[in-house]
N, CA, C and O atoms as CSV, one atom per row, in Angstrom:
chain,resi,resn,atom,element,x,y,z
A,1,UNK,N,N,19.510,2.508,-52.967
A,1,UNK,CA,C,21.385,2.698,-52.962
A,1,UNK,C,C,21.914,3.898,-52.210
A,1,UNK,O,O,23.004,4.119,-51.681
A,2,UNK,N,N,20.548,4.767,-52.352
A,2,UNK,CA,C,21.512,6.408,-52.723
A,2,UNK,C,C,21.000,6.684,-51.085
A,2,UNK,O,O,22.007,6.967,-50.436
A,3,UNK,N,N,19.857,6.692,-50.274
A,3,UNK,CA,C,19.393,6.477,-49.320
A,3,UNK,C,C,20.270,5.519,-48.167
A,3,UNK,O,O,20.782,6.277,-47.343
A,4,UNK,N,N,20.450,4.686,-48.003
A,4,UNK,CA,C,21.975,3.605,-47.561
A,4,UNK,C,C,22.797,4.281,-47.236
A,4,UNK,O,O,22.968,4.727,-46.101
A,5,UNK,N,N,23.749,4.555,-48.643
A,5,UNK,CA,C,24.707,4.955,-48.757
A,5,UNK,C,C,25.688,6.322,-47.987
A,5,UNK,O,O,26.832,6.595,-47.623
A,6,UNK,N,N,23.517,7.205,-48.110
A,6,UNK,CA,C,24.442,8.015,-46.853
A,6,UNK,C,C,24.009,8.396,-45.660
A,6,UNK,O,O,24.332,9.391,-45.011
A,7,UNK,N,N,22.747,6.966,-45.234
A,7,UNK,CA,C,23.198,6.691,-44.671
A,7,UNK,C,C,24.536,5.603,-43.613
A,7,UNK,O,O,24.864,5.564,-42.427
A,8,UNK,N,N,24.813,5.119,-44.455
A,8,UNK,CA,C,26.537,4.516,-43.406
A,8,UNK,C,C,27.422,5.480,-43.510
A,8,UNK,O,O,28.353,5.395,-42.710
A,9,UNK,N,N,27.440,6.728,-44.527
A,9,UNK,CA,C,28.327,7.724,-44.401
A,9,UNK,C,C,27.831,8.083,-42.681
A,9,UNK,O,O,28.488,7.676,-41.723
A,10,UNK,N,N,26.662,8.845,-42.557
A,10,UNK,CA,C,26.265,9.028,-41.758
A,10,UNK,C,C,26.577,8.207,-40.498
A,10,UNK,O,O,26.529,8.583,-39.326
A,11,UNK,N,N,26.792,7.421,-40.821
A,11,UNK,CA,C,26.860,6.205,-39.330
A,11,UNK,C,C,28.647,7.149,-39.243
A,11,UNK,O,O,28.877,8.159,-38.579
A,12,UNK,N,N,29.721,6.323,-40.215
A,12,UNK,CA,C,30.932,5.969,-40.164
A,12,UNK,C,C,31.759,7.637,-39.867
A,12,UNK,O,O,32.910,7.836,-39.479
A,13,UNK,N,N,30.611,8.714,-40.241
A,13,UNK,CA,C,31.287,9.880,-39.273
A,13,UNK,C,C,30.768,10.531,-38.284
A,13,UNK,O,O,30.701,11.713,-37.944
A,14,UNK,N,N,30.242,9.053,-37.695
A,14,UNK,CA,C,30.393,9.597,-35.821
A,14,UNK,C,C,30.672,9.834,-35.029
A,14,UNK,O,O,30.097,10.329,-34.059
A,15,UNK,N,N,32.297,9.355,-35.339
A,15,UNK,CA,C,33.377,10.155,-34.416
A,15,UNK,C,C,32.906,12.113,-35.037
A,15,UNK,O,O,32.982,12.589,-33.904
A,16,UNK,N,N,32.594,13.147,-35.784
A,16,UNK,CA,C,33.188,13.734,-35.719
A,16,UNK,C,C,31.801,14.345,-34.000
A,16,UNK,O,O,31.943,15.377,-33.343
A,17,UNK,N,N,31.223,13.798,-33.895
A,17,UNK,CA,C,30.727,13.800,-32.730
A,17,UNK,C,C,29.862,14.974,-32.949
A,17,UNK,O,O,29.672,15.457,-31.833
A,18,UNK,N,N,29.196,15.724,-33.917
A,18,UNK,CA,C,28.664,16.931,-34.252
A,18,UNK,C,C,27.850,16.027,-35.000
A,18,UNK,O,O,28.200,15.016,-35.608
A,19,UNK,N,N,26.437,16.657,-34.840
A,19,UNK,CA,C,24.685,16.217,-35.521
A,19,UNK,C,C,24.529,16.768,-36.594
A,19,UNK,O,O,23.627,16.413,-37.352
A,20,UNK,N,N,25.918,18.391,-37.084
A,20,UNK,CA,C,24.877,18.855,-37.540
A,20,UNK,C,C,26.433,18.925,-38.945
A,20,UNK,O,O,26.527,19.740,-39.863
A,21,UNK,N,N,27.046,18.210,-38.733
A,21,UNK,CA,C,28.150,18.395,-39.758
A,21,UNK,C,C,28.063,16.954,-40.068
A,21,UNK,O,O,28.403,16.568,-41.186
A,22,UNK,N,N,27.518,15.894,-38.923
A,22,UNK,CA,C,27.275,14.615,-40.303
A,22,UNK,C,C,26.780,14.537,-41.035
A,22,UNK,O,O,27.207,14.300,-42.165
A,23,UNK,N,N,24.839,14.824,-40.476
A,23,UNK,CA,C,24.449,15.126,-41.872
A,23,UNK,C,C,24.673,16.707,-43.196
A,23,UNK,O,O,23.770,17.314,-43.772
A,24,UNK,N,N,25.432,16.824,-43.243
A,24,UNK,CA,C,25.715,17.492,-44.390
A,24,UNK,C,C,26.632,16.748,-45.078
A,24,UNK,O,O,26.645,16.613,-46.302
A,25,UNK,N,N,27.503,16.200,-44.196
A,25,UNK,CA,C,28.435,15.585,-45.262
A,25,UNK,C,C,27.845,14.483,-45.593
A,25,UNK,O,O,27.901,14.177,-46.784
A,26,UNK,N,N,26.977,13.405,-44.468
A,26,UNK,CA,C,26.117,12.566,-45.355
A,26,UNK,C,C,25.505,13.040,-46.741
A,26,UNK,O,O,25.789,12.357,-47.725
A,27,UNK,N,N,24.532,14.365,-46.935
A,27,UNK,CA,C,23.581,14.779,-47.403
A,27,UNK,C,C,24.784,15.495,-48.808
A,27,UNK,O,O,24.729,15.070,-49.962
A,28,UNK,N,N,25.751,16.573,-48.368
A,28,UNK,CA,C,26.899,16.051,-49.544
A,28,UNK,C,C,26.336,14.932,-50.450
A,28,UNK,O,O,25.323,14.907,-51.149
A,29,UNK,N,N,27.502,13.821,-50.176
A,29,UNK,CA,C,27.842,12.712,-50.320
A,29,UNK,C,C,26.259,12.444,-51.360
A,29,UNK,O,O,26.536,11.687,-52.291
A,30,UNK,N,N,25.199,12.754,-51.380
A,30,UNK,CA,C,23.642,11.847,-51.478
A,30,UNK,C,C,23.310,12.613,-52.285
A,30,UNK,O,O,22.746,12.244,-53.315
A,31,UNK,N,N,23.566,13.816,-52.031
A,31,UNK,CA,C,23.274,14.458,-53.256
A,31,UNK,C,C,23.775,14.601,-54.373
A,31,UNK,O,O,23.081,14.613,-55.390
A,32,UNK,N,N,25.334,14.762,-54.383
A,32,UNK,CA,C,26.677,14.904,-55.368
A,32,UNK,C,C,26.452,13.728,-56.640
A,32,UNK,O,O,26.632,13.876,-57.848
A,33,UNK,N,N,25.870,12.202,-55.678
A,33,UNK,CA,C,25.529,11.271,-56.243
A,33,UNK,C,C,24.725,11.429,-57.192
A,33,UNK,O,O,24.951,11.448,-58.402
A,34,UNK,N,N,23.375,11.592,-56.397
A,34,UNK,CA,C,22.056,11.841,-57.156
A,34,UNK,C,C,22.534,12.893,-58.053
A,34,UNK,O,O,21.402,13.189,-58.435
A,35,UNK,N,N,23.318,13.735,-58.732
A,35,UNK,CA,C,23.743,15.518,-59.653
A,35,UNK,C,C,24.645,14.606,-60.261
A,35,UNK,O,O,25.359,15.125,-61.119
A,36,UNK,N,N,24.901,12.775,-59.956
A,36,UNK,CA,C,25.700,12.678,-61.317
A,36,UNK,C,C,24.322,11.168,-61.639
A,36,UNK,O,O,24.137,10.853,-62.815
A,37,UNK,N,N,23.847,10.723,-60.979
A,37,UNK,CA,C,22.722,10.161,-61.614
A,37,UNK,C,C,22.294,10.737,-62.463
A,37,UNK,O,O,22.652,10.574,-63.630
A,38,UNK,N,N,21.364,11.608,-62.059
A,38,UNK,CA,C,20.957,12.697,-62.836
A,38,UNK,C,C,21.342,13.007,-64.248
A,38,UNK,O,O,20.714,13.170,-65.294
A,39,UNK,N,N,22.213,13.023,-64.007
A,39,UNK,CA,C,23.148,13.175,-65.655
A,39,UNK,C,C,23.630,11.369,-66.716
A,39,UNK,O,O,24.070,11.012,-67.810
A,40,UNK,N,N,23.381,11.076,-66.047
A,40,UNK,CA,C,23.582,9.486,-65.947
A,40,UNK,C,C,22.287,8.823,-66.836
A,40,UNK,O,O,22.206,8.270,-67.933
A,41,UNK,N,N,21.354,9.169,-65.800
A,41,UNK,CA,C,20.218,8.572,-66.212
A,41,UNK,C,C,19.474,9.742,-66.997
A,41,UNK,O,O,18.741,9.079,-67.731
A,42,UNK,N,N,19.208,11.117,-67.298
A,42,UNK,CA,C,19.030,12.001,-68.114
A,42,UNK,C,C,17.221,12.218,-67.204
A,42,UNK,O,O,16.042,12.239,-67.556
A,43,UNK,N,N,17.977,12.335,-65.969
A,43,UNK,CA,C,16.523,12.353,-65.227
A,43,UNK,C,C,16.799,13.386,-64.135
A,43,UNK,O,O,17.951,13.568,-63.739
A,44,UNK,N,N,15.303,14.362,-63.428
A,44,UNK,CA,C,16.201,15.187,-62.377
A,44,UNK,C,C,16.403,14.509,-61.928
A,44,UNK,O,O,16.086,13.333,-61.746
A,45,UNK,N,N,17.307,15.514,-61.520
A,45,UNK,CA,C,17.938,15.189,-59.514
A,45,UNK,C,C,17.321,14.780,-58.655
A,45,UNK,O,O,17.533,13.786,-57.961
A,46,UNK,N,N,16.294,15.691,-58.612
A,46,UNK,CA,C,15.362,15.209,-57.606
A,46,UNK,C,C,14.880,14.084,-57.344
A,46,UNK,O,O,15.234,13.269,-56.492
A,47,UNK,N,N,14.160,14.048,-57.998
A,47,UNK,CA,C,13.911,12.038,-57.822
A,47,UNK,C,C,15.756,11.305,-56.776
A,47,UNK,O,O,15.723,10.779,-55.663
A,48,UNK,N,N,16.437,11.427,-57.215
A,48,UNK,CA,C,17.448,10.672,-56.196
A,48,UNK,C,C,17.377,11.395,-55.250
A,48,UNK,O,O,16.787,10.966,-54.257
A,49,UNK,N,N,18.015,12.884,-55.228
A,49,UNK,CA,C,17.817,13.264,-53.415
A,49,UNK,C,C,16.734,13.222,-52.504
A,49,UNK,O,O,16.872,13.080,-51.289
A,50,UNK,N,N,15.235,13.393,-53.329
A,50,UNK,CA,C,14.590,13.040,-52.446
A,50,UNK,C,C,14.353,11.563,-51.499
A,50,UNK,O,O,14.027,11.608,-50.313
A,51,UNK,N,N,14.661,9.825,-52.518
A,51,UNK,CA,C,14.976,8.986,-52.226
A,51,UNK,C,C,16.005,8.892,-51.345
A,51,UNK,O,O,15.808,8.070,-50.451
A,52,UNK,N,N,17.348,9.644,-51.300
A,52,UNK,CA,C,18.571,9.842,-50.353
A,52,UNK,C,C,17.720,10.422,-49.121
A,52,UNK,O,O,17.193,9.456,-48.569
A,53,UNK,N,N,17.491,11.223,-48.687
A,53,UNK,CA,C,17.340,12.256,-48.445
A,53,UNK,C,C,16.550,11.881,-46.701
A,53,UNK,O,O,16.577,12.657,-45.746
A,54,UNK,N,N,15.973,10.636,-46.720
A,54,UNK,CA,C,13.987,9.897,-46.128
A,54,UNK,C,C,15.309,9.342,-45.427
A,54,UNK,O,O,15.369,9.926,-44.345
A,55,UNK,N,N,16.196,8.635,-45.533
A,55,UNK,CA,C,17.161,8.421,-43.656
A,55,UNK,C,C,17.277,9.884,-42.467
A,55,UNK,O,O,17.064,10.242,-41.309
A,56,UNK,N,N,17.766,10.303,-43.764
A,56,UNK,CA,C,19.102,11.217,-43.093
A,56,UNK,C,C,17.658,12.485,-42.434
A,56,UNK,O,O,17.982,13.378,-41.652
A,57,UNK,N,N,16.179,12.336,-42.903
A,57,UNK,CA,C,15.823,13.482,-42.166
A,57,UNK,C,C,15.209,14.037,-40.610
A,57,UNK,O,O,14.096,13.611,-40.301
A,58,UNK,N,N,15.866,14.909,-39.706
A,58,UNK,CA,C,15.023,13.819,-38.871
A,58,UNK,C,C,13.625,14.079,-38.183
A,58,UNK,O,O,13.217,15.015,-37.496
A,59,UNK,N,N,13.091,13.003,-38.583
A,59,UNK,CA,C,11.295,13.043,-38.046
A,59,UNK,C,C,11.714,13.053,-36.670
A,59,UNK,O,O,11.725,14.189,-36.193
A,60,UNK,N,N,12.032,12.211,-35.952
A,60,UNK,CA,C,11.982,12.163,-34.267
A,60,UNK,C,C,12.610,13.194,-34.012
A,60,UNK,O,O,13.367,12.747,-33.150
A,61,UNK,N,N,12.830,14.083,-34.097
A,61,UNK,CA,C,13.768,15.822,-34.101
A,61,UNK,C,C,11.602,16.512,-34.071
A,61,UNK,O,O,10.907,16.857,-33.116
A,62,UNK,N,N,11.345,16.436,-35.270
A,62,UNK,CA,C,10.180,16.851,-35.452
A,62,UNK,C,C,9.502,16.622,-34.882
A,62,UNK,O,O,8.914,17.671,-34.618
A,63,UNK,N,N,8.678,15.143,-33.967
A,63,UNK,CA,C,8.353,14.906,-33.340
A,63,UNK,C,C,7.930,15.747,-32.128
A,63,UNK,O,O,6.964,16.409,-31.747
A,64,UNK,N,N,9.545,15.257,-31.590
A,64,UNK,CA,C,9.387,15.366,-30.466
A,64,UNK,C,C,9.159,17.108,-29.878
A,64,UNK,O,O,8.873,17.651,-28.811
A,65,UNK,N,N,9.457,17.504,-31.183
A,65,UNK,CA,C,9.623,19.138,-30.835
A,65,UNK,C,C,8.191,19.703,-30.434
A,65,UNK,O,O,7.858,20.725,-29.834
A,66,UNK,N,N,7.420,18.582,-31.031
A,66,UNK,CA,C,5.699,18.914,-30.666
A,66,UNK,C,C,5.281,18.909,-29.939
A,66,UNK,O,O,4.494,19.646,-29.345
A,67,UNK,N,N,5.796,17.900,-29.780
A,67,UNK,CA,C,5.109,17.128,-28.014
A,67,UNK,C,C,5.558,18.164,-27.417
A,67,UNK,O,O,4.769,19.047,-27.083
A,68,UNK,N,N,6.726,18.256,-27.195
A,68,UNK,CA,C,7.468,18.992,-26.406
A,68,UNK,C,C,6.709,20.869,-26.137
A,68,UNK,O,O,6.592,21.655,-25.197
A,69,UNK,N,N,6.400,20.833,-27.470
A,69,UNK,CA,C,5.857,22.728,-27.211
A,69,UNK,C,C,4.092,21.994,-26.319
A,69,UNK,O,O,3.724,22.271,-25.177
A,70,UNK,N,N,3.331,21.038,-27.353
A,70,UNK,CA,C,2.662,21.049,-27.453
A,70,UNK,C,C,2.166,20.774,-25.172
A,70,UNK,O,O,1.422,21.468,-24.478
A,71,UNK,N,N,3.232,19.172,-24.664
A,71,UNK,CA,C,2.682,19.811,-23.446
A,71,UNK,C,C,3.559,20.687,-22.655
A,71,UNK,O,O,4.113,20.350,-21.609
A,72,UNK,N,N,3.676,22.231,-23.425
A,72,UNK,CA,C,4.787,23.290,-22.433
A,72,UNK,C,C,5.669,22.999,-21.861
A,72,UNK,O,O,5.631,23.705,-20.853
A,73,UNK,N,N,6.820,22.155,-21.803
A,73,UNK,CA,C,7.850,21.331,-21.813
A,73,UNK,C,C,8.756,23.072,-22.746
A,73,UNK,O,O,8.879,23.043,-23.970
A,74,UNK,N,N,9.126,24.020,-22.148
A,74,UNK,CA,C,9.598,24.639,-23.047
A,74,UNK,C,C,10.812,24.817,-23.402
A,74,UNK,O,O,11.236,25.143,-24.511
A,75,UNK,N,N,11.655,24.495,-21.980
A,75,UNK,CA,C,13.213,24.321,-22.574
A,75,UNK,C,C,13.627,22.953,-23.105
A,75,UNK,O,O,14.816,22.763,-23.358
A,76,UNK,N,N,12.843,22.111,-23.268
A,76,UNK,CA,C,13.152,20.599,-23.956
A,76,UNK,C,C,12.435,20.986,-25.602
A,76,UNK,O,O,12.709,20.238,-26.541
A,77,UNK,N,N,11.919,21.674,-25.721
A,77,UNK,CA,C,10.944,22.497,-26.565
A,77,UNK,C,C,12.249,23.299,-27.947
A,77,UNK,O,O,12.379,22.996,-29.133
A,78,UNK,N,N,12.787,24.055,-27.346
A,78,UNK,CA,C,13.310,25.089,-27.820
A,78,UNK,C,C,14.864,24.017,-27.933
A,78,UNK,O,O,15.522,23.925,-28.970
A,79,UNK,N,N,15.122,23.472,-26.947
A,79,UNK,CA,C,16.545,22.880,-26.795
A,79,UNK,C,C,16.392,21.406,-28.722
A,79,UNK,O,O,17.140,20.992,-29.608
A,80,UNK,N,N,15.172,21.280,-28.359
A,80,UNK,CA,C,14.767,20.528,-30.149
A,80,UNK,C,C,14.437,20.548,-31.426
A,80,UNK,O,O,14.520,19.941,-32.493
A,81,UNK,N,N,13.760,22.116,-30.538
A,81,UNK,CA,C,13.968,22.740,-31.868
A,81,UNK,C,C,15.004,23.438,-32.656
A,81,UNK,O,O,14.691,23.572,-33.839
A,82,UNK,N,N,15.990,23.849,-32.367
A,82,UNK,CA,C,17.563,24.155,-32.346
A,82,UNK,C,C,18.132,23.261,-33.341
A,82,UNK,O,O,18.614,23.392,-34.466
A,83,UNK,N,N,17.913,22.337,-32.558
A,83,UNK,CA,C,18.316,20.885,-33.145
A,83,UNK,C,C,18.106,19.992,-34.334
A,83,UNK,O,O,18.945,19.451,-35.055
A,84,UNK,N,N,16.742,19.960,-34.376
A,84,UNK,CA,C,16.058,19.773,-35.625
A,84,UNK,C,C,15.987,21.283,-36.205
A,84,UNK,O,O,15.265,20.970,-37.152
A,85,UNK,N,N,16.102,22.156,-36.314
A,85,UNK,CA,C,16.443,23.127,-37.555
A,85,UNK,C,C,18.052,23.092,-37.420
A,85,UNK,O,O,18.692,22.994,-38.467
A,86,UNK,N,N,18.538,23.144,-36.556
A,86,UNK,CA,C,19.876,23.187,-37.238
A,86,UNK,C,C,20.601,21.361,-37.982
A,86,UNK,O,O,21.793,21.071,-37.884
A,87,UNK,N,N,19.697,20.554,-38.557
A,87,UNK,CA,C,19.584,19.365,-38.822
A,87,UNK,C,C,19.129,19.394,-40.356
A,87,UNK,O,O,19.732,19.019,-41.361
A,88,UNK,N,N,18.064,19.874,-40.222
A,88,UNK,CA,C,18.016,20.337,-41.396
A,88,UNK,C,C,18.096,21.726,-42.421
A,88,UNK,O,O,17.743,21.850,-43.594
A,89,UNK,N,N,18.821,22.887,-41.296
A,89,UNK,CA,C,19.657,23.899,-42.257
A,89,UNK,C,C,20.869,22.555,-42.739
A,89,UNK,O,O,21.776,22.955,-43.469
A,90,UNK,N,N,20.882,21.766,-42.542
A,90,UNK,CA,C,22.471,21.383,-42.939
A,90,UNK,C,C,22.023,20.636,-43.649
A,90,UNK,O,O,22.756,21.017,-44.562
A,91,UNK,N,N,21.345,19.719,-44.194
A,91,UNK,CA,C,20.604,18.820,-44.559
A,91,UNK,C,C,20.100,19.659,-46.759
A,91,UNK,O,O,20.368,19.326,-47.914
A,92,UNK,N,N,19.417,20.621,-46.157
A,92,UNK,CA,C,19.685,22.310,-46.954
A,92,UNK,C,C,20.583,22.715,-48.344
A,92,UNK,O,O,20.572,22.576,-49.567
A,93,UNK,N,N,21.501,23.423,-47.049
A,93,UNK,CA,C,22.686,24.133,-47.286
A,93,UNK,C,C,23.570,22.654,-47.929
A,93,UNK,O,O,24.414,23.017,-48.749
A,94,UNK,N,N,23.555,21.640,-47.799
A,94,UNK,CA,C,24.383,20.352,-48.802
A,94,UNK,C,C,23.564,20.671,-50.470
A,94,UNK,O,O,23.966,21.082,-51.559
A,95,UNK,N,N,22.625,20.351,-50.073
A,95,UNK,CA,C,21.619,20.244,-51.086
A,95,UNK,C,C,22.383,21.263,-52.144
A,95,UNK,O,O,23.107,20.950,-53.089
A,96,UNK,N,N,22.011,22.527,-51.708
A,96,UNK,CA,C,22.678,23.734,-52.389
A,96,UNK,C,C,24.164,23.626,-52.855
A,96,UNK,O,O,24.437,23.455,-54.043
A,97,UNK,N,N,24.759,23.693,-52.247
A,97,UNK,CA,C,26.544,23.305,-52.520
A,97,UNK,C,C,26.241,22.679,-53.936
A,97,UNK,O,O,26.429,23.259,-55.005
A,98,UNK,N,N,25.726,21.364,-53.773
A,98,UNK,CA,C,26.089,19.802,-54.519
A,98,UNK,C,C,25.161,20.505,-56.171
A,98,UNK,O,O,25.255,20.288,-57.378
A,99,UNK,N,N,24.454,21.253,-55.425
A,99,UNK,CA,C,23.495,21.664,-57.270
A,99,UNK,C,C,24.346,22.717,-57.537
A,99,UNK,O,O,25.286,22.386,-58.259
A,100,UNK,N,N,24.334,23.777,-57.226
A,100,UNK,CA,C,25.153,25.354,-57.412
A,100,UNK,C,C,26.160,24.909,-58.717
A,100,UNK,O,O,26.110,25.212,-59.909
A,101,UNK,N,N,27.417,23.755,-57.674
A,101,UNK,CA,C,28.920,23.409,-57.949
A,101,UNK,C,C,28.586,22.914,-59.247
A,101,UNK,O,O,29.276,23.232,-60.216
A,102,UNK,N,N,27.158,21.841,-59.407
A,102,UNK,CA,C,27.204,21.262,-60.752
A,102,UNK,C,C,26.540,21.723,-62.260
A,102,UNK,O,O,26.583,21.082,-63.310
A,103,UNK,N,N,25.592,23.729,-61.881
A,103,UNK,CA,C,25.410,24.600,-62.410
A,103,UNK,C,C,26.476,25.283,-62.690
A,103,UNK,O,O,26.210,26.186,-63.483
A,104,UNK,N,N,27.918,25.234,-62.288
A,104,UNK,CA,C,29.188,26.029,-62.397
A,104,UNK,C,C,29.791,25.577,-62.838
A,104,UNK,O,O,30.734,26.279,-63.204
A,105,UNK,N,N,29.886,23.905,-63.273
A,105,UNK,CA,C,30.611,23.275,-63.727
A,105,UNK,C,C,29.546,23.004,-65.415
A,105,UNK,O,O,30.120,22.826,-66.489
A,106,UNK,N,N,28.790,23.018,-65.353
A,106,UNK,CA,C,27.699,22.640,-66.642
A,106,UNK,C,C,28.223,24.637,-68.158
A,106,UNK,O,O,28.772,25.098,-69.158
A,107,UNK,N,N,27.387,24.811,-66.953
A,107,UNK,CA,C,28.006,26.904,-67.288
A,107,UNK,C,C,29.524,26.520,-68.277
A,107,UNK,O,O,29.630,26.365,-69.493
A,108,UNK,N,N,30.579,26.452,-67.174
A,108,UNK,CA,C,32.270,26.708,-67.917
A,108,UNK,C,C,32.002,26.022,-67.950
A,108,UNK,O,O,31.428,25.852,-66.874
A,109,UNK,N,N,31.836,24.299,-69.111
A,109,UNK,CA,C,32.380,23.362,-69.627
A,109,UNK,C,C,31.539,23.484,-71.452
A,109,UNK,O,O,31.946,22.816,-72.403
A,110,UNK,N,N,30.491,24.367,-71.525
A,110,UNK,CA,C,29.225,24.683,-71.863
A,110,UNK,C,C,30.434,26.197,-72.965
A,110,UNK,O,O,30.687,26.401,-74.153
A,111,UNK,N,N,30.796,26.845,-71.651
A,111,UNK,CA,C,31.192,28.373,-72.005
A,111,UNK,C,C,32.630,27.942,-72.970
A,111,UNK,O,O,32.830,28.519,-74.038
A,112,UNK,N,N,33.686,26.748,-72.393
A,112,UNK,CA,C,34.829,27.000,-72.644
A,112,UNK,C,C,34.574,25.467,-74.219
A,112,UNK,O,O,35.403,25.155,-75.073
A,113,UNK,N,N,33.545,25.051,-74.067
A,113,UNK,CA,C,32.889,24.378,-75.844
A,113,UNK,C,C,32.560,25.148,-76.733
A,113,UNK,O,O,32.495,24.739,-77.893
A,114,UNK,N,N,32.300,26.321,-76.439
A,114,UNK,CA,C,31.759,27.765,-77.972
A,114,UNK,C,C,32.161,28.329,-77.691
A,114,UNK,O,O,31.482,29.344,-77.845
A,115,UNK,N,N,33.591,28.698,-76.958
A,115,UNK,CA,C,35.073,29.420,-77.016
A,115,UNK,C,C,35.766,28.687,-78.513
A,115,UNK,O,O,36.310,29.207,-79.487
A,116,UNK,N,N,35.484,27.392,-78.200
A,116,UNK,CA,C,36.680,26.632,-78.346
A,116,UNK,C,C,36.042,26.282,-80.830
A,116,UNK,O,O,36.588,25.837,-81.839
A,117,UNK,N,N,34.983,26.752,-80.526
A,117,UNK,CA,C,33.924,26.445,-81.427
A,117,UNK,C,C,34.071,27.967,-82.439
A,117,UNK,O,O,33.314,28.150,-83.392
């Protein structure tokens, strides 16, 4: 369900015409939902994030990057490499932001609870 949601968000954000922003927004939604599910099911968020990110991982980009490198097509290699790297960094940044946001929220919530008691 999480992976399908991420792919759906990726597809509907196609009008942005920016693959990096599309990947970031889709992964941010996936990782926020994964963090929520982790709290709800009392399980690690990693379980839900891994499943949710499979449709968004640039597998074909990685394949073509290596193919171009092996075949000596330097221009295509650099173009594919930079695109794949940018997409991967977008996914990682989205996970980092959502994880950090939930940790900060948890600390603030705990601090307010301690201050009240």
